[in-house]
N, C-alpha and C positions, 0 to 999 in steps of 0.2 A: 279543738280548733284544727281545721284542715290546713295542711302544709302543701299538699300536692293533689291534683285531680288526675294524675296519671293512672293508667290501668295497672293491675297487679302483675301483669306480664311485662311491665316496663320498669324494672328495678333501677336501671341506670338513669332513667328520666326522673324517678322519684328522688334519687340521690341528688341530681342536679337541682331540683326544686328545693330540697331540704337545705342544701348549701346556701342557695340564694335567700331562703327564709331566715336562716341563722345569721347571715350577714346583715340583712335588712333590719331585723328585729333584735339585734344584739343587746341594745340598751334596755329594752322592755324585758327581755329574758333575764338579764342580770338583776333587774328589780324584782321580777317574779321569784327568782331563786332566793333572794334575800328576804322575801316576805315571811312573816311569822306563820308557822304551820305548814309551809311547803317542805315536804320531805322527799318528794320524788318527781322528777320531770324526765320524760323520755320521748324519743321519736320512735314510732312504731312503723316498720316497713313491712306491710303485708305483700307477699310475693308468691308466685306459683311454683309448684313442684314441676320440674321438667323431666324427671326420671320416668321412663316408660318401659324399661326392660327390653325394648326392641332396638332402639337407636341411642338412648341415653342411659348409661349405667351408673353414672355418678354426677353429682351436681356441686359446683363450686361457685360461690358468689363473693364478690369483692366489695369492700367498703374502702374508699380512698382516704389517704391520710388527711386531706383537707377537711373532709366531713368529720372524721374522728377528732381532729384537733379542735375544730370549731365547737363541736358538741362537748368535748371534754373540758375545754376552757370555760364553758358556761355551766358545767356540772350537770349536763344532760346525758342521760343514758340512751343506749340504742337497743331496740328490741326488734328481732326478726321474726315475723309471723308467717310460717310456711303453710300454704293451703294447697289442696288438690287442684289440678288444672281445671280451668273453666269457671272459677269463682272470681269475682271482681267487686268493685265498690258498689255495684248495683244489686248484688245478691243480698238475701236476707241476713247472712252472716257478715256482710261487708261493712263498709263505713268509709270514711275518708282514707285515701291511699296512705298518707303519712300524717301523723298528728302527735303533738306533744300531749301527754296525759297528765 
């Protein structure tokens, strides 16, 4: 299920979309978590590596407490999938920007 159509170079936008999704679908996600056989639900945030050794030597990415609290309260994990620059949801290895699995 797609949660965001944002590009992989827009992690802050993906996070905004994920917060909105969790708030909008909270009741459905609670029922899904309680369903027999469901052992893992997670949001996957694919995002781009910005390190280039010329201008960027370290990369730091932030997940706000609001996202972590909403996901945690629903028993949803968060996965960060780091890709080389230039990949996005339209690439062969791509997929929806953020999705619960």
